[in-house]
All heavy atoms as an XYZ file, in Angstrom:
627
protein
N      -1.915     -3.376      6.704
C      -2.621     -2.125      6.502
C      -3.686     -1.918      7.594
O      -4.610     -1.160      7.382
C      -3.276     -2.099      5.119
C      -2.248     -2.053      4.004
S      -2.947     -2.106      2.356
C      -3.894     -0.608      2.341
N      -3.547     -2.560      8.745
C      -4.498     -2.363      9.830
C      -3.981     -1.326     10.816
O      -2.781     -1.053     10.857
C      -4.783     -3.663     10.582
O      -3.590     -4.094     11.227
C      -5.311     -4.731      9.681
N      -4.891     -0.780     11.611
C      -4.511      0.255     12.555
C      -4.186     -0.306     13.939
O      -4.308      0.387     14.924
C      -5.584      1.343     12.655
C      -6.920      0.775     13.082
O      -7.024     -0.422     13.344
O      -7.867      1.569     13.175
N      -3.791     -1.539     14.023
C      -3.438     -2.130     15.315
C      -2.439     -3.243     15.139
O      -1.960     -3.527     14.060
N      -2.126     -3.923     16.231
C      -1.203     -5.054     16.195
C       0.248     -4.611     16.420
O       0.533     -3.462     16.747
N       1.114     -5.576     16.206
C       2.557     -5.320     16.459
C       3.330     -4.936     15.214
O       4.475     -4.580     15.288
C       3.178     -6.598     17.054
C       2.605     -7.074     18.376
C       3.233     -8.386     18.786
C       2.845     -6.013     19.454
N       2.694     -5.001     14.070
C       3.406     -4.716     12.830
C       3.923     -6.001     12.202
O       3.749     -7.091     12.719
N       4.581     -5.856     11.075
C       5.066     -7.011     10.324
C       6.575     -7.106     10.478
O       7.299     -6.138     10.281
C       4.692     -6.887      8.831
C       5.250     -8.058      8.025
C       3.193     -6.817      8.664
N       7.056     -8.291     10.795
C       8.501     -8.516     10.931
C       9.038     -9.006      9.568
O       9.185    -10.169      9.303
C       8.769     -9.556     11.992
N       9.294     -8.051      8.692
C       9.717     -8.366      7.324
C      11.042     -9.130      7.287
O      11.224    -10.009      6.465
C       9.870     -7.092      6.486
C       8.597     -6.495      6.020
C       8.239     -5.219      6.431
C       7.742     -7.182      5.195
C       7.058     -4.660      6.012
C       6.555     -6.626      4.765
C       6.228     -5.362      5.193
N      11.959     -8.796      8.158
C      13.299     -9.376      8.099
C      13.579    -10.370      9.213
O      14.732    -10.625      9.518
C      14.328     -8.236      8.094
C      14.126     -7.254      6.980
C      13.653     -5.971      7.251
C      14.349     -7.616      5.683
C      13.435     -5.067      6.235
C      14.135     -6.715      4.649
C      13.677     -5.441      4.927
N      12.506    -10.926      9.786
C      12.716    -11.938     10.841
C      13.331    -13.178     10.223
O      13.029    -13.506      9.082
C      11.387    -12.293     11.487
N      14.170    -13.855     10.860
C      14.686    -13.772     12.206
C      15.957    -12.900     12.319
O      16.586    -12.849     13.352
C      14.987    -15.193     12.577
C      15.424    -15.811     11.305
C      14.610    -15.124     10.237
N      16.318    -12.213     11.226
C      17.568    -11.430     11.231
C      17.419    -10.093     11.915
O      18.399     -9.542     12.391
C      18.041    -11.244      9.799
C      18.191    -12.538      9.048
C      17.312    -12.862      8.040
C      19.159    -13.464      9.404
C      17.419    -14.067      7.364
C      19.291    -14.672      8.734
C      18.400    -14.954      7.715
N      16.202     -9.545     11.925
C      15.953     -8.238     12.527
C      14.613     -8.327     13.244
O      13.617     -8.757     12.654
C      15.915     -7.162     11.453
C      15.705     -5.773     11.995
O      15.925     -5.565     13.218
O      15.373     -4.879     11.193
N      14.547     -7.914     14.517
C      13.321     -7.984     15.292
C      12.441     -6.745     15.131
O      11.371     -6.704     15.725
C      13.657     -8.176     16.787
C      14.160     -9.556     17.061
O      13.816    -10.512     16.372
N      15.010     -9.675     18.045
N      12.863     -5.777     14.336
C      12.071     -4.555     14.177
C      10.773     -4.877     13.439
O      10.764     -5.677     12.500
C      12.878     -3.519     13.396
C      12.179     -2.199     13.280
N      12.093     -1.335     14.343
C      11.526     -1.630     12.244
C      11.405     -0.259     13.954
N      11.076     -0.433     12.663
N       9.681     -4.255     13.862
C       8.373     -4.456     13.236
C       8.027     -3.218     12.430
O       8.305     -2.096     12.857
C       7.324     -4.705     14.306
C       7.639     -5.924     15.149
C       6.748     -6.996     14.755
N       7.045     -8.238     15.433
C       6.391     -9.322     15.183
N       5.422     -9.304     14.319
N       6.700    -10.423     15.799
N       7.405     -3.395     11.281
C       7.125     -2.301     10.372
C       5.599     -2.135     10.166
O       4.880     -3.130     10.157
C       7.764     -2.549      9.008
C       9.268     -2.606      9.080
C       9.930     -3.814      9.294
C      10.027     -1.452      8.939
C      11.310     -3.836      9.374
C      11.410     -1.482      9.006
C      12.028     -2.694      9.230
O      13.386     -2.738      9.295
N       5.178     -0.909      9.999
C       3.820     -0.571      9.619
C       3.864      0.227      8.321
O       4.829      0.954      8.055
C       3.164      0.329     10.682
C       2.703     -0.404     11.893
C       3.453     -0.368     13.066
C       1.513     -1.111     11.884
C       3.062     -1.032     14.200
C       1.117     -1.771     13.040
C       1.864     -1.740     14.175
N       2.826      0.149      7.518
C       2.703      1.031      6.380
C       2.296      2.425      6.870
O       1.630      2.534      7.905
C       1.654      0.473      5.410
C       2.040     -0.798      4.689
C       0.855     -1.320      3.871
C       3.232     -0.558      3.768
N       2.665      3.459      6.169
C       2.294      4.803      6.627
C       0.789      5.045      6.537
O       0.256      5.928      7.190
C       3.074      5.727      5.713
C       3.445      4.916      4.543
C       3.505      3.488      4.995
N       0.102      4.285      5.704
C      -1.337      4.469      5.510
C      -2.034      3.176      5.935
O      -1.757      2.123      5.398
C      -1.581      4.777      4.046
C      -2.987      5.017      3.681
C      -3.843      5.946      4.201
C      -3.722      4.315      2.687
N      -5.048      5.860      3.575
C      -5.015      4.864      2.637
C      -3.414      3.283      1.816
C      -5.977      4.412      1.792
C      -4.406      2.850      0.949
C      -5.661      3.416      0.936
N      -2.913      3.245      6.924
C      -3.568      2.040      7.468
C      -5.086      2.215      7.487
O      -5.656      2.574      8.500
C      -3.031      1.786      8.858
C      -1.548      1.481      8.882
C      -1.064      1.275     10.241
N      -0.373      2.500     10.671
C       0.126      2.670     11.867
N       0.007      1.755     12.773
N       0.744      3.780     12.176
N      -5.743      1.918      6.361
C      -7.175      2.180      6.267
C      -8.064      1.097      6.899
O      -9.233      1.338      7.157
C      -7.431      2.216      4.760
C      -6.400      1.313      4.205
C      -5.193      1.488      5.083
N      -7.538     -0.101      7.184
C      -8.375     -1.189      7.684
C      -8.360     -1.186      9.214
O      -7.295     -1.268      9.830
C      -7.870     -2.552      7.146
C      -7.882     -2.535      5.609
C      -8.730     -3.690      7.679
C      -7.228     -3.748      4.989
N      -9.519     -1.111      9.814
C      -9.645     -1.123     11.262
C      -9.462     -2.538     11.801
O      -9.842     -3.509     11.147
C     -10.997     -0.581     11.707
C     -11.241      0.830     11.264
N     -10.478      1.887     11.703
C     -12.145      1.351     10.418
C     -10.927      2.982     11.162
N     -11.917      2.692     10.361
N      -8.905     -2.654     13.001
C      -8.700     -3.947     13.622
C     -10.037     -4.523     14.073
O     -10.861     -3.797     14.665
C      -7.732     -3.811     14.816
C      -7.622     -5.113     15.566
C      -6.368     -3.393     14.327
N     -10.225     -5.777     13.835
C     -11.465     -6.438     14.166
C     -11.562     -6.670     15.673
O     -10.590     -7.060     16.311
C     -11.538     -7.784     13.459
O     -12.699     -8.477     13.785
N     -12.742     -6.422     16.281
C     -12.898     -6.738     17.695
C     -12.872     -8.233     17.917
O     -13.362     -8.998     17.121
C     -14.259     -6.148     18.051
C     -14.958     -5.903     16.784
C     -13.946     -5.828     15.704
N     -12.257     -8.660     19.020
C     -12.115    -10.059     19.338
C     -13.333    -10.525     20.117
O     -13.792     -9.857     21.038
C     -10.850    -10.317     20.184
C      -9.610     -9.777     19.448
C     -10.685    -11.795     20.519
C      -9.295    -10.461     18.142
N     -13.871    -11.666     19.746
C     -15.011    -12.231     20.438
C     -16.246    -12.196     19.570
O     -16.502    -11.245     18.836
N     -17.042    -13.236     19.658
C     -18.239    -13.363     18.814
C     -19.253    -12.266     19.111
O     -19.784    -11.649     18.205
C     -18.880    -14.754     19.028
C     -20.024    -15.030     18.127
C     -19.810    -15.389     16.818
C     -21.337    -14.936     18.593
C     -20.863    -15.651     15.967
C     -22.383    -15.222     17.750
C     -22.142    -15.549     16.430
N     -19.502    -12.001     20.375
C     -20.491    -10.990     20.740
C     -20.058     -9.584     20.388
O     -20.870     -8.742     20.002
N     -18.789     -9.298     20.522
C     -18.264     -7.952     20.221
C     -18.143     -7.708     18.739
O     -18.140     -6.560     18.284
C     -16.931     -7.750     20.910
C     -17.054     -7.688     22.410
C     -15.739     -7.598     23.124
N     -14.924     -6.481     22.605
C     -13.661     -6.320     22.903
N     -13.044     -7.182     23.672
N     -12.982     -5.295     22.435
N     -18.066     -8.769     17.948
C     -17.920     -8.620     16.501
C     -19.197     -8.082     15.870
O     -19.177     -7.322     14.920
C     -17.508     -9.943     15.840
C     -17.102     -9.784     14.413
C     -15.881     -9.245     14.083
C     -17.955    -10.166     13.411
C     -15.513     -9.078     12.770
C     -17.578    -10.010     12.076
C     -16.353     -9.474     11.757
N     -20.351     -8.483     16.391
C     -21.631     -8.045     15.830
C     -22.179     -6.835     16.569
O     -23.325     -6.813     16.989
C     -22.630     -9.209     15.837
C     -22.211    -10.320     14.933
C     -21.623    -11.461     15.430
C     -22.362    -10.181     13.564
C     -21.229    -12.465     14.582
C     -21.953    -11.192     12.703
C     -21.372    -12.341     13.217
N     -21.356     -5.811     16.675
C     -21.729     -4.533     17.235
C     -21.569     -3.475     16.159
O     -21.184     -3.779     15.011
C     -20.879     -4.177     18.448
O     -19.502     -4.074     18.014
C     -20.987     -5.217     19.575
N     -21.834     -2.221     16.497
C     -21.654     -1.142     15.540
C     -20.216     -1.028     15.068
O     -19.940     -0.828     13.888
C     -22.114      0.178     16.164
C     -22.149      1.324     15.195
C     -22.730      2.569     15.824
O     -23.542      2.482     16.750
O     -22.313      3.656     15.362
N     -19.267     -1.200     15.981
C     -17.859     -1.157     15.628
C     -17.491     -2.344     14.716
O     -16.724     -2.196     13.759
C     -16.958     -1.174     16.867
C     -15.502     -1.070     16.532
C     -14.639     -0.852     17.762
N     -13.255     -0.828     17.398
C     -12.437     -1.873     17.414
N     -12.868     -3.038     17.803
N     -11.171     -1.738     17.057
N     -18.025     -3.519     15.027
C     -17.752     -4.682     14.192
C     -18.281     -4.511     12.769
O     -17.622     -4.909     11.794
N     -19.446     -3.893     12.623
C     -19.981     -3.631     11.291
C     -19.133     -2.603     10.541
O     -18.951     -2.736      9.336
C     -21.422     -3.164     11.388
C     -22.419     -4.199     11.880
C     -23.796     -3.587     12.069
C     -22.498     -5.361     10.911
N     -18.598     -1.620     11.247
C     -17.697     -0.636     10.617
C     -16.415     -1.338     10.121
O     -15.914     -1.023      9.039
C     -17.349      0.467     11.600
N     -15.917     -2.288     10.901
C     -14.753     -3.062     10.487
C     -15.065     -3.882      9.250
O     -14.264     -3.939      8.313
C     -14.254     -3.963     11.639
C     -13.225     -4.961     11.155
C     -13.683     -3.113     12.772
N     -16.220     -4.516      9.226
C     -16.616     -5.298      8.048
C     -16.705     -4.429      6.801
O     -16.314     -4.845      5.702
C     -17.938     -5.999      8.299
C     -17.841     -7.215      9.146
S     -19.345     -8.167      9.098
C     -19.927     -7.914     10.733
N     -17.194     -3.203      6.950
C     -17.289     -2.277      5.815
C     -15.907     -1.953      5.268
O     -15.698     -1.940      4.055
C     -18.006     -1.002      6.195
C     -19.473     -1.165      6.362
C     -20.106      0.164      6.745
C     -21.573      0.006      7.090
N     -22.183      1.278      7.538
N     -14.950     -1.667      6.156
C     -13.610     -1.342      5.670
C     -12.948     -2.557      5.028
O     -12.235     -2.413      4.044
C     -12.709     -0.805      6.800
O     -12.561     -1.782      7.808
C     -13.242      0.477      7.379
N     -13.213     -3.765      5.566
C     -12.634     -4.949      4.950
C     -13.265     -5.229      3.581
O     -12.553     -5.647      2.664
C     -12.794     -6.151      5.867
C     -11.869     -6.109      7.052
C     -11.938     -7.369      7.903
O     -12.615     -8.346      7.514
O     -11.283     -7.374      8.962
N     -14.564     -5.018      3.458
C     -15.188     -5.176      2.150
C     -14.622     -4.202      1.141
O     -14.321     -4.578      0.013
C     -16.705     -4.971      2.271
C     -17.514     -6.122      2.812
C     -18.947     -5.704      3.066
C     -17.476     -7.302      1.861
N     -14.415     -2.969      1.564
C     -13.911     -1.931      0.657
C     -12.462     -2.148      0.284
O     -12.111     -2.039     -0.904
C     -14.092     -0.550      1.300
C     -13.563      0.633      0.506
C     -14.403      0.816     -0.765
C     -13.622      1.888      1.351
N     -11.604     -2.452      1.240
C     -10.170     -2.487      0.992
C      -9.606     -3.878      0.723
O      -8.458     -3.992      0.290
C      -9.406     -1.859      2.142
C      -9.711     -0.416      2.268
C     -10.497      0.175      3.223
C      -9.315      0.623      1.398
N     -10.577      1.509      2.992
C      -9.853      1.821      1.894
C      -8.515      0.668      0.259
C      -9.643      3.048      1.265
C      -8.311      1.886     -0.358
C      -8.859      3.049      0.143
N     -10.369     -4.949      1.015
C      -9.857     -6.316      0.788
C     -10.722     -7.047     -0.243
O     -10.251     -7.446     -1.293
C      -9.788     -7.096      2.116
C      -9.311     -8.512      1.868
C      -8.879     -6.381      3.114
N     -11.981     -7.276      0.098
C     -12.794     -8.177     -0.721
C     -13.238     -7.587     -2.048
O     -13.293     -8.310     -3.049
C     -14.008     -8.638      0.095
C     -13.557     -9.443      1.248
C     -13.589     -9.097      2.564
C     -12.935    -10.749      1.204
N     -13.032    -10.105      3.325
C     -12.634    -11.126      2.515
C     -12.619    -11.612      0.160
C     -12.032    -12.332      2.805
C     -11.995    -12.814      0.469
C     -11.728    -13.163      1.777
N     -13.516     -6.308     -2.108
C     -13.867     -5.692     -3.391
C     -12.700     -5.749     -4.394
O     -12.883     -6.203     -5.513
C     -14.370     -4.265     -3.159
C     -14.838     -3.590     -4.418
C     -15.963     -4.049     -5.090
C     -14.137     -2.518     -4.939
C     -16.393     -3.413     -6.246
C     -14.560     -1.889     -6.104
C     -15.691     -2.344     -6.760
N     -11.458     -5.360     -4.006
C     -10.344     -5.499     -4.950
C     -10.050     -6.945     -5.335
O      -9.735     -7.232     -6.488
C      -9.168     -4.884     -4.217
C      -9.773     -3.960     -3.219
C     -11.042     -4.583     -2.815
N     -10.181     -7.867     -4.368
C      -9.947     -9.287     -4.680
C     -11.002     -9.772     -5.691
O     -10.675    -10.508     -6.631
C      -9.964    -10.147     -3.390
C     -10.090    -11.627     -3.700
C      -8.741     -9.881     -2.577
N     -12.244     -9.352     -5.497
C     -13.295     -9.721     -6.462
C     -13.033     -9.159     -7.851
O     -13.241     -9.842     -8.843
N     -12.579     -7.912     -7.897
C     -12.243     -7.325     -9.218
C     -11.087     -8.048     -9.902
O     -11.146     -8.313    -11.094
C     -11.883     -5.847     -9.038
C     -13.041     -4.889     -8.790
C     -12.499     -3.472     -8.561
C     -14.010     -4.912     -9.934
N     -10.055     -8.377     -9.136
C      -8.921     -9.102     -9.705
C      -9.327    -10.500    -10.185
O      -8.888    -10.953    -11.232
C      -7.787     -9.201     -8.706
C      -7.006     -7.922     -8.477
C      -6.020     -8.114     -7.314
C      -6.254     -7.532     -9.721
N     -10.170    -11.176     -9.405
C     -10.643    -12.502     -9.783
C     -11.492    -12.434    -11.050
O     -11.323    -13.247    -11.973
C     -11.469    -13.115     -8.645
O     -10.652    -13.152     -7.474
C     -11.958    -14.507     -8.995
N     -12.385    -11.450    -11.133
C     -13.219    -11.301    -12.338
C     -12.355    -10.959    -13.549
O     -12.601    -11.492    -14.646
C     -14.269    -10.226    -12.101
N     -11.374    -10.091    -13.359
C     -10.491     -9.738    -14.476
C      -9.670    -10.935    -14.934
O      -9.519    -11.158    -16.143
C      -9.559     -8.600    -14.073
N      -9.146    -11.714    -14.012
C      -8.381    -12.905    -14.382
C      -9.273    -13.911    -15.109
O      -8.845    -14.490    -16.118
C      -7.786    -13.554    -13.128
N     -10.482    -14.104    -14.637
C     -11.412    -15.028    -15.307
C     -11.711    -14.528    -16.714
O     -11.695    -15.282    -17.667
C     -12.704    -15.163    -14.495
C     -13.691    -16.105    -15.115
C     -13.742    -17.446    -14.970
C     -14.744    -15.726    -15.995
N     -14.789    -17.957    -15.697
C     -15.416    -16.914    -16.347
C     -15.203    -14.524    -16.514
C     -16.517    -16.923    -17.186
C     -16.289    -14.540    -17.361
C     -16.931    -15.724    -17.685
N     -11.999    -13.230    -16.834
C     -12.344    -12.651    -18.145
C     -11.186    -12.798    -19.123
O     -11.377    -13.239    -20.254
C     -12.707    -11.161    -17.973
C     -12.990    -10.452    -19.249
C     -14.181    -10.673    -19.931
C     -12.059     -9.596    -19.795
C     -14.436    -10.033    -21.124
C     -12.310     -8.958    -21.004
C     -13.513     -9.177    -21.661
N      -9.978    -12.426    -18.709
C      -8.835    -12.500    -19.617
C      -8.461    -13.945    -19.943
O      -8.004    -14.231    -21.025
C      -7.648    -11.736    -19.072
C      -7.818    -10.253    -19.175
C      -7.864     -9.472    -18.028
C      -7.957     -9.638    -20.403
C      -8.060     -8.109    -18.137
C      -8.158     -8.283    -20.515
C      -8.195     -7.499    -19.360
N      -8.654    -14.832    -18.982
C      -8.378    -16.255    -19.266
C      -9.293    -16.794    -20.331
O      -8.876    -17.500    -21.249
C      -8.492    -17.050    -17.969
C      -8.150    -18.484    -18.145
C      -8.169    -19.218    -16.858
N      -7.765    -20.588    -17.074
C      -7.733    -21.496    -16.137
N      -8.068    -21.177    -14.919
N      -7.365    -22.710    -16.413
N     -10.580    -16.435    -20.245
C     -11.535    -16.898    -21.260
C     -11.409    -16.138    -22.547
O     -11.689    -16.689    -23.619
C     -12.958    -16.847    -20.698
C     -13.224    -17.870    -19.656
N     -13.449    -19.187    -20.007
C     -13.270    -17.813    -18.346
C     -13.628    -19.886    -18.900
N     -13.534    -19.055    -17.854
N     -10.980    -14.902    -22.471
C     -10.773    -14.098    -23.687
C      -9.585    -14.597    -24.494
O      -9.631    -14.648    -25.715
C     -10.579    -12.615    -23.310
C     -10.389    -11.652    -24.451
C     -11.706    -11.482    -25.207
C      -9.911    -10.310    -23.919
N      -8.518    -14.993    -23.794
C      -7.277    -15.378    -24.462
C      -7.160    -16.875    -24.701
O      -6.200    -17.319    -25.313
C      -6.090    -14.919    -23.637
S      -5.989    -13.118    -23.471
N      -8.113    -17.658    -24.190
C      -8.002    -19.109    -24.405
C      -8.343    -19.479    -25.835
O      -9.201    -18.836    -26.464
C      -8.922    -19.865    -23.438
O     -10.282    -19.572    -23.741
N      -7.670    -20.477    -26.382
C      -7.953    -20.867    -27.772
C      -9.354    -21.460    -27.871
O      -9.782    -22.216    -27.050
C      -6.873    -21.888    -28.089
C      -6.331    -22.354    -26.772
C      -6.618    -21.254    -25.804
N     -10.033    -21.070    -28.947
C     -11.387    -21.598    -29.166
C     -11.327    -22.758    -30.159
O     -10.589    -22.697    -31.134
C     -12.278    -20.491    -29.718
C     -12.458    -19.330    -28.745
C     -13.459    -18.356    -29.325
N     -13.771    -17.113    -28.732
C     -13.423    -16.561    -27.630
N     -12.639    -17.146    -26.880
N     -13.797    -15.396    -27.203
N     -12.094    -23.774    -29.922
C     -12.110    -24.899    -30.876
C     -12.743    -24.473    -32.214
O     -13.694    -23.696    -32.231
C     -12.953    -25.972    -30.187
C     -13.758    -25.236    -29.167
C     -12.998    -24.014    -28.787
N     -12.160    -24.920    -33.286
C     -12.695    -24.575    -34.613
C     -13.806    -25.555    -34.981
O     -13.707    -26.745    -34.757
C     -11.604    -24.629    -35.655
C     -10.558    -23.585    -35.411
C      -9.508    -23.647    -36.462
N      -8.465    -22.669    -36.133
C      -7.831    -21.993    -37.065
N      -8.083    -22.178    -38.311
N      -6.921    -21.127    -36.698
N     -14.826    -25.010    -35.593
C     -15.943    -25.880    -36.012
C     -16.109    -25.824    -37.484
O     -15.639    -25.024    -38.198
C     -17.248    -25.453    -35.361
O     -17.500    -24.079    -35.656
C     -17.206    -25.664    -33.877
């Protein structure tokens, strides 16, 4: 879902064609330590937080919640 790179080779090694999703909201990260901490690098971090880490955090919290909700409780 990034706006750069060569795409994903879903059918490698049988097919060399590379595929992109039609919607690519995540910007490609600048390469290099110095270039990463620029205005563009911060914009990339914002898109990654929004489209990667926030949903992962929600899924993790939901899994933890349902695991503890559905786990058997000891009887006292």
